[in-house]
BAFI-3210 file (N, C-alpha, C; in Angstrom, 3 decimals, decimal comma, padded with zeros to 6 digits):
// residues 211
n [1|2|3|4|5|6|7|8|9|10|11|12|13|14|15|16|17|18|19|20|21|22|23|24|25|26|27|28|29|30|31|32|33|34|35|36|37|38|39|40|41|42|43|44|45|46|47|48|49|50|51|52|53|54|55|56|57|58|59|60|61|62|63|64|65|66|67|68|69|70|71|72|73|74|75|76|77|78|79|80|81|82|83|84|85|86|87|88|89|90|91|92|93|94|95|96|97|98|99|100|101|102|103|104|105|106|107|108|109|110|111|112|113|114|115|116|117|118|119|120|121|122|123|124|125|126|127|128|129|130|131|132|133|134|135|136|137|138|139|140|141|142|143|144|145|146|147|148|149|150|151|152|153|154|155|156|157|158|159|160|161|162|163|164|165|166|167|168|169|170|171|172|173|174|175|176|177|178|179|180|181|182|183|184|185|186|187|188|189|190|191|192|193|194|195|196|197|198|199|200|201|202|203|204|205|206|207|208|209|210|211]
n.u [274,608|273,138|271,071|270,332|267,168|265,487|264,753|265,688|263,343|262,156|263,637|266,429|269,620|270,336|272,154|274,562|274,976|272,745|271,136|270,050|271,922|272,359|274,199|276,558|280,040|282,496|285,776|288,993|290,026|289,883|290,396|289,567|286,883|283,283|282,314|281,085|280,705|280,829|280,326|282,285|281,820|283,244|285,706|286,351|286,472|285,912|284,151|284,739|283,444|283,823|283,241|283,636|284,477|285,482|286,309|285,411|285,249|283,699|280,137|279,457|281,576|281,499|280,619|280,029|282,611|284,254|286,863|288,548|287,914|285,410|282,179|279,376|276,796|274,302|272,620|269,226|268,593|271,112|273,349|275,035|277,832|277,605|280,061|280,440|281,877|282,676|279,841|276,675|273,281|273,357|272,010|270,298|268,537|266,264|264,759|262,584|261,633|259,747|260,903|260,034|260,011|258,623|259,920|263,166|266,467|269,284|272,414|274,462|277,781|279,145|280,747|281,480|280,954|278,231|276,549|273,248|269,964|266,502|264,904|262,382|259,897|258,798|258,156|259,755|259,240|261,514|260,849|258,681|257,554|256,301|257,297|260,057|262,645|264,876|267,537|269,068|270,125|272,075|271,446|271,372|271,360|272,439|273,516|276,255|277,060|275,374|273,921|274,102|272,265|272,984|272,221|273,155|273,389|273,872|273,521|274,401|276,671|276,842|275,483|272,343|271,514|270,525|269,800|269,810|267,760|267,782|266,954|267,071|264,166|262,748|259,772|258,013|257,000|258,950|261,251|263,524|264,287|265,700|265,984|269,031|268,627|266,045|264,710|262,293|261,510|260,838|261,882|262,193|261,280|263,971|266,062|269,322|271,564|274,043|274,656|276,010|277,363|277,688|280,087|279,365|277,354|275,168|273,549|271,140|269,262|265,770|263,853|260,353|257,807|255,188|253,144]
n.v [141,486|139,383|137,222|135,000|133,978|132,083|129,563|126,129|123,455|123,374|125,536|125,599|126,734|127,186|124,993|125,894|123,950|122,694|124,059|125,286|125,816|127,166|127,201|127,831|128,411|126,156|125,043|123,537|125,390|128,118|130,636|130,644|129,934|130,493|132,653|133,102|135,666|136,626|139,389|140,453|142,610|143,055|142,349|143,595|142,161|139,312|136,182|133,613|131,518|128,875|127,386|123,997|122,012|119,290|117,434|113,994|114,034|112,877|112,779|113,598|115,189|117,377|121,040|123,655|125,049|126,387|128,698|128,499|126,161|126,714|126,267|125,595|126,471|128,991|131,330|132,471|135,636|136,329|138,332|138,415|138,763|137,616|136,594|136,243|134,534|134,977|134,256|133,015|132,442|132,000|131,266|131,327|129,358|129,400|127,769|126,844|127,141|129,996|132,712|132,346|133,840|136,823|139,250|140,083|140,822|142,817|143,535|146,383|147,383|150,338|152,883|151,387|149,410|147,339|144,500|143,519|142,020|141,927|139,437|138,349|137,207|139,620|142,868|145,955|149,107|151,566|153,580|152,785|151,971|149,778|147,599|147,724|148,816|151,324|151,641|154,059|155,455|157,472|160,583|163,624|166,916|166,313|164,103|163,315|163,207|161,439|158,174|155,649|153,638|151,280|150,018|147,619|147,760|145,586|145,885|148,426|148,583|150,071|151,973|152,379|154,956|155,667|157,963|158,981|161,420|163,893|166,673|169,108|170,297|169,477|168,364|165,528|164,010|164,360|163,365|160,701|158,177|158,990|158,860|159,644|160,399|160,948|158,468|155,855|154,507|151,999|148,614|145,767|142,298|140,315|141,975|142,700|144,697|147,242|148,626|151,654|152,747|155,522|156,410|155,068|153,592|150,851|150,535|149,119|147,013|146,236|143,969|143,237|140,882|140,704|139,162]
n.w [130,512|132,763|134,983|137,720|138,048|139,264|141,693|142,526|142,881|146,026|146,901|146,742|145,595|142,035|139,815|137,480|135,623|135,385|133,835|130,585|127,740|124,764|121,867|123,099|123,356|123,944|125,078|125,621|127,414|129,436|128,436|126,008|125,925|126,458|129,003|132,255|134,682|137,968|140,005|142,916|145,324|147,666|147,299|144,935|142,476|140,298|140,418|138,306|135,759|133,346|130,201|129,449|126,828|124,644|121,838|122,060|124,834|127,874|128,333|130,910|131,656|130,278|130,434|132,812|134,781|137,604|137,618|139,679|140,867|142,144|143,557|141,317|141,630|141,894|143,764|143,604|142,220|141,845|139,803|136,917|134,319|131,011|129,100|125,809|123,320|119,774|117,525|116,526|117,598|120,261|123,429|126,548|128,763|131,537|134,207|136,841|140,428|141,524|143,626|146,837|149,256|150,843|150,902|149,678|150,471|149,513|150,539|150,194|149,125|150,022|148,426|146,158|143,140|142,801|141,766|140,772|140,684|140,187|141,955|141,551|139,022|137,835|136,476|137,697|138,959|139,586|141,278|142,743|145,769|146,624|145,242|145,299|147,432|148,500|150,689|152,487|150,254|148,398|147,494|145,553|143,968|141,622|138,891|139,093|141,741|143,017|144,000|141,557|139,077|136,643|133,492|131,258|127,810|125,355|122,570|121,896|123,196|125,674|128,572|130,016|132,158|135,577|138,115|141,583|142,974|145,290|147,396|150,057|151,084|148,772|147,154|148,186|146,088|144,236|144,894|144,089|141,562|138,572|134,987|133,264|130,625|130,566|130,570|130,955|134,195|134,712|134,904|133,105|133,788|135,056|134,419|135,060|136,716|137,334|140,700|141,479|144,371|146,292|148,910|152,106|154,694|155,536|153,296|151,200|149,094|148,905|147,560|146,716|146,885|144,670|143,951]
ca.u [274,284|271,976|271,074|269,559|265,847|264,658|265,376|265,312|262,282|262,663|264,312|267,812|270,425|270,391|273,549|274,754|275,015|271,305|270,451|270,082|272,608|272,325|275,331|277,720|281,430|283,300|286,942|289,719|290,747|288,921|290,852|288,906|285,573|282,344|282,560|280,076|281,532|279,934|281,111|282,315|282,190|284,048|287,174|286,427|286,803|284,916|284,385|284,628|283,203|284,047|282,606|284,533|284,072|286,470|285,849|285,920|285,043|282,492|279,087|279,414|282,541|281,221|279,766|280,656|283,707|284,797|288,299|289,328|287,122|284,119|280,744|278,756|275,503|274,170|271,344|268,285|268,966|272,684|273,501|276,431|278,032|277,895|280,879|280,225|282,859|281,892|279,036|275,188|272,338|273,616|270,834|270,242|267,181|266,114|263,486|262,588|260,643|259,908|261,211|258,861|260,040|257,913|260,996|264,590|267,330|270,591|273,257|275,468|279,015|279,477|282,085|281,891|280,038|277,376|275,552|271,962|268,876|265,151|264,754|260,995|259,738|257,911|258,889|259,748|259,496|262,479|260,161|257,501|258,212|255,607|258,065|261,455|262,926|266,307|267,794|270,340|270,564|272,692|270,854|271,746|270,811|273,404|273,890|277,709|277,231|274,423|274,089|273,592|271,904|273,439|271,821|274,043|272,804|274,849|273,473|275,204|277,903|276,687|274,536|271,237|271,957|269,552|270,403|268,905|267,621|267,275|267,437|266,415|263,073|262,103|258,565|258,116|256,921|259,892|262,461|263,530|265,260|265,479|267,004|269,802|268,029|264,421|264,250|261,259|262,146|260,447|262,894|261,506|261,753|265,134|267,113|270,400|272,155|275,074|274,428|277,247|277,015|278,785|280,482|278,336|276,998|273,795|272,937|270,658|267,932|264,887|262,755|259,115|257,103|253,861|252,058]
ca.v [141,236|138,576|136,850|133,947|134,418|131,011|128,550|124,801|123,078|123,354|126,686|125,686|127,584|126,363|124,751|126,253|122,720|122,168|125,018|124,823|126,788|126,871|127,757|128,014|128,149|125,445|124,538|122,945|126,505|129,211|131,664|130,583|129,613|131,569|132,813|133,762|136,396|137,037|140,426|140,441|144,079|143,095|142,191|144,298|141,133|138,386|134,780|133,233|130,211|128,718|126,286|123,041|121,111|118,755|116,204|112,778|114,070|112,173|113,839|114,170|116,160|118,756|121,846|124,823|124,919|127,629|128,798|128,202|125,113|127,148|125,620|126,293|126,880|130,368|131,538|133,506|137,025|136,534|138,909|138,123|138,953|136,442|136,957|135,288|134,313|135,273|133,227|133,234|131,432|131,776|131,446|130,724|129,114|129,217|127,213|126,394|127,762|131,421|132,972|132,240|134,920|138,063|140,304|139,774|142,186|142,726|144,554|146,996|147,959|151,550|153,311|150,507|148,936|146,246|143,942|143,185|141,508|141,572|137,894|137,967|137,381|140,634|144,192|146,766|150,406|151,995|154,502|152,123|151,269|148,481|146,552|147,731|149,960|151,612|152,034|154,905|155,763|158,789|161,425|164,983|167,376|166,000|162,604|163,109|162,911|160,629|156,839|155,395|152,397|151,252|148,924|147,407|147,447|145,054|146,335|149,651|148,517|151,277|151,825|153,326|155,219|156,316|158,616|159,275|162,872|164,334|168,017|169,624|171,140|168,946|167,740|164,088|163,104|164,722|162,566|159,412|157,782|159,516|158,485|160,810|160,939|160,908|157,113|155,366|154,019|150,611|147,732|144,500|141,181|139,596|142,946|142,836|146,031|147,765|149,713|152,387|153,302|156,407|155,979|155,216|152,249|150,451|150,717|147,848|147,011|145,280|143,540|142,821|140,030|141,273|138,067]
ca.w [131,948|133,052|136,243|138,057|138,486|139,929|142,588|142,293|143,605|147,382|147,338|146,705|144,573|140,793|139,340|135,977|134,691|135,200|132,852|129,188|127,014|123,247|120,956|123,835|122,866|124,813|124,586|126,771|128,004|129,945|127,722|124,599|126,044|126,893|130,474|133,318|135,792|139,126|140,714|144,357|145,656|148,793|146,652|143,681|141,530|139,810|140,513|136,899|135,321|131,981|129,586|128,999|125,672|123,808|121,153|122,768|126,242|128,346|128,560|132,269|131,821|129,499|131,235|133,493|135,798|138,249|137,436|141,017|141,528|142,810|143,178|140,182|141,958|141,904|144,253|142,937|142,413|141,376|138,643|136,196|132,970|130,156|128,117|124,656|122,156|118,603|117,240|116,570|117,982|121,594|124,182|127,959|129,172|132,946|134,702|138,220|141,094|141,741|144,928|147,876|150,245|150,626|150,624|149,456|150,649|148,929|151,120|149,164|149,634|149,859|147,712|145,107|142,262|143,159|140,843|141,492|139,746|140,752|142,142|141,294|137,615|137,609|136,217|138,824|138,716|140,626|142,158|143,237|146,999|146,858|144,593|145,521|148,299|148,491|151,968|152,622|148,821|148,418|146,567|145,401|142,873|140,385|138,793|139,401|143,154|143,587|143,592|140,151|138,524|135,233|132,728|130,054|126,442|124,447|121,120|121,719|124,081|126,557|129,629|130,419|133,561|136,322|139,174|142,726|143,251|146,769|147,851|151,264|150,598|147,680|147,423|148,321|144,885|143,304|145,318|143,568|140,574|137,172|133,791|132,719|129,351|130,613|130,274|131,771|135,397|134,971|134,387|132,823|134,655|134,628|134,101|135,852|136,735|138,435|141,517|141,879|145,684|146,884|150,171|153,218|155,344|155,684|151,952|150,737|148,134|149,255|146,498|147,408|145,996|144,188|143,590]
c.u [273,060|271,956|270,124|268,127|265,101|265,390|264,987|264,089|262,766|263,322|265,819|268,473|270,525|271,807|273,503|274,560|273,653|270,459|270,676|270,817|272,753|273,509|276,436|278,998|282,190|284,667|287,598|290,404|289,764|289,310|290,151|287,462|284,710|282,697|281,279|280,868|280,583|280,768|281,053|282,893|283,236|285,577|287,426|286,977|285,760|285,228|283,896|284,367|283,409|283,495|283,579|283,920|285,318|285,955|286,287|285,593|283,710|281,372|279,072|280,601|282,380|280,275|280,694|281,473|283,971|286,422|289,122|288,514|285,985|283,033|280,035|277,266|275,402|272,740|270,477|268,636|270,430|272,739|274,898|276,546|278,078|278,748|281,072|281,243|281,940|280,919|277,536|274,486|272,682|272,210|270,849|268,858|267,225|264,849|263,689|261,410|260,857|260,170|260,009|258,921|259,420|258,876|262,418|265,457|268,647|271,426|274,277|276,640|279,275|280,667|282,390|280,771|279,477|276,545|274,410|270,889|267,593|264,939|263,423|260,872|258,607|258,726|258,901|259,987|260,322|261,962|259,019|257,918|257,272|256,318|259,539|261,699|264,478|266,691|269,012|270,997|271,070|272,114|271,225|271,023|271,611|273,542|275,429|277,860|276,234|274,602|273,437|273,214|272,234|273,044|272,475|273,103|273,812|274,812|274,322|276,434|278,039|275,673|273,421|271,381|270,708|270,270|269,439|268,799|267,102|267,828|266,483|265,333|262,236|260,745|258,650|258,032|257,971|261,212|262,557|264,445|264,798|266,518|267,711|269,284|266,552|263,905|263,125|262,058|261,624|261,413|262,142|262,051|262,973|266,248|268,096|271,091|273,295|274,498|275,673|276,972|278,067|279,053|279,296|277,958|275,583|272,922|272,458|269,485|267,030|263,779|261,580|258,284|255,629|252,873|251,792]
c.v [140,467|138,240|135,522|134,387|133,349|130,262|127,234|124,496|122,854|124,673|126,715|126,559|126,567|126,188|125,210|125,098|122,041|123,129|124,606|126,202|126,407|127,656|128,232|127,682|127,448|125,001|123,843|123,998|127,538|130,448|131,682|130,181|130,814|131,595|133,451|134,343|136,990|138,056|140,177|141,921|143,986|142,885|142,893|143,420|140,299|136,948|134,371|131,826|130,022|127,354|125,255|122,101|120,671|117,638|115,005|112,867|113,484|113,248|114,345|115,006|117,556|119,618|122,919|124,421|126,339|127,556|128,359|127,106|125,591|126,401|126,302|126,476|128,300|130,625|132,572|134,806|137,322|137,084|138,520|138,667|137,546|136,917|135,957|135,426|134,621|134,150|133,576|132,053|131,187|131,991|130,628|130,598|128,777|128,567|126,737|127,019|129,226|131,721|133,026|133,338|136,210|139,199|139,573|140,845|141,755|143,973|145,031|147,471|149,384|151,942|152,251|150,274|147,674|145,761|143,336|142,718|141,427|139,990|137,435|138,102|138,355|141,924|144,931|148,223|150,984|152,838|153,920|151,393|150,004|147,331|146,669|149,086|150,021|152,258|152,807|155,232|157,192|159,621|162,905|165,622|167,251|164,641|162,298|162,784|162,066|159,178|156,743|153,904|152,366|149,947|148,667|147,087|146,995|145,464|147,496|149,752|149,793|151,093|152,747|153,568|156,095|156,890|158,938|160,641|163,039|165,752|168,321|170,512|170,563|168,266|166,155|163,290|163,637|163,858|161,235|159,202|158,540|159,076|159,761|161,173|160,858|159,577|156,711|154,517|152,601|149,515|146,281|143,419|140,568|140,624|143,067|144,197|146,310|148,720|150,428|153,183|154,252|155,874|156,093|153,855|152,064|150,515|149,234|148,105|145,951|145,141|142,923|142,111|140,575|140,367|137,174]
c.w [132,035|134,549|136,484|138,652|139,308|140,862|142,100|143,148|145,048|147,863|147,297|145,428|143,271|140,374|137,834|135,112|134,685|134,281|131,371|128,394|125,454|122,742|121,787|123,374|124,031|124,249|125,880|127,578|128,432|129,118|126,275|124,595|126,405|128,413|131,142|134,406|136,792|139,889|142,221|144,893|146,797|148,361|145,443|142,512|141,115|140,162|138,918|136,734|133,876|131,524|129,019|127,947|124,880|123,080|121,922|124,287|126,635|128,534|129,917|132,670|131,320|130,370|131,746|134,673|136,348|138,055|138,722|141,798|142,311|142,569|142,087|140,297|142,238|142,607|143,459|143,286|142,094|139,963|138,101|134,819|132,367|129,080|126,978|123,719|120,935|118,112|117,252|117,181|119,632|122,452|125,612|128,261|130,609|133,294|136,090|139,028|141,370|143,207|145,887|148,854|149,782|150,193|150,525|149,420|150,003|149,641|150,067|149,858|149,100|149,293|146,716|144,289|142,926|141,981|141,424|140,322|140,636|140,820|141,794|139,730|137,314|137,326|137,494|138,266|139,863|141,724|142,916|144,539|147,427|146,204|144,880|146,434|148,555|149,841|151,986|151,235|149,138|147,131|146,734|144,324|141,566|140,251|138,992|140,805|143,852|143,325|142,367|139,974|137,029|134,548|131,523|128,968|125,558|123,030|120,843|122,589|125,142|127,710|129,453|131,781|134,269|137,673|140,421|143,111|144,677|147,027|149,106|150,662|149,420|148,059|147,521|147,021|143,795|143,520|144,606|142,407|139,242|136,169|133,466|131,418|129,321|130,357|131,357|132,990|135,703|134,222|134,328|133,677|134,192|134,265|135,226|135,701|137,723|139,291|141,984|143,213|145,909|148,289|151,271|153,679|155,422|154,465|151,638|149,667|148,662|148,136|147,223|146,464|145,768|143,826|144,741]
res [m|a|g|m|m|f|t|s|v|g|g|e|a|i|d|l|n|d|m|t|f|n|g|v|t|g|t|d|s|d|s|t|s|d|l|i|l|v|w|k|p|a|t|s|g|y|t|t|y|w|y|y|y|e|d|g|a|a|a|d|e|i|g|w|y|g|t|l|d|e|e|t|t|l|p|a|g|t|a|f|w|y|k|a|k|a|g|n|g|k|q|m|t|q|s|g|a|v|e|s|d|s|d|v|e|f|n|l|t|g|g|n|y|n|m|a|i|n|p|y|p|t|a|i|d|l|n|d|t|t|t|v|e|f|t|n|a|t|g|t|d|s|d|s|t|s|d|l|i|l|v|w|k|p|a|t|s|g|y|t|t|y|w|y|y|y|e|d|g|a|a|a|d|e|i|g|w|y|g|t|l|d|e|e|t|t|l|p|a|g|t|a|f|w|y|k|a|k|a|g|d|g|k|k|i|t|f|k|k|t|y]
***
């Protein structure tokens, strides 16, 4: 999982074809190329982009294409999967302007998975309300009935999972996010994650600029 951390100069979305990808696998078919997949919780499906390359193709034809002719621009804060075919030396390089707004809100679809990424180039502690705030998070005394945050670990093909704890009568400093295996709750800059939201309306994440 990765995501778009920057905007172009002027605050516009960045085009995938203006980024630098090393070692990318490109062919004449989306079934054999590297893919970028952006989750759409409203439809429980992905918008998919594939990398086109053929010997003899013109330089301006080589690059990323949406499988349904989607625009290849992604706003800052867009999280995505990079599905890489076998190979070594794959690398994605981003550059651009940092987000200028003091707050960036992401509305969440209750009862579904949502993908998110901190749009600012700074680490965040999930429990530090000066950097991130969760509105209408569902919290209980069990990770099986609470909202979850899941961070993909490609080295192990598994997730680091955090759950939101809340109980009536709990002290204010006890309420918040906990790692299921006592992991630290600080996420490095650029960390994309799933937010698995229990049913409910008005759920959102507000990221706050700290610089």
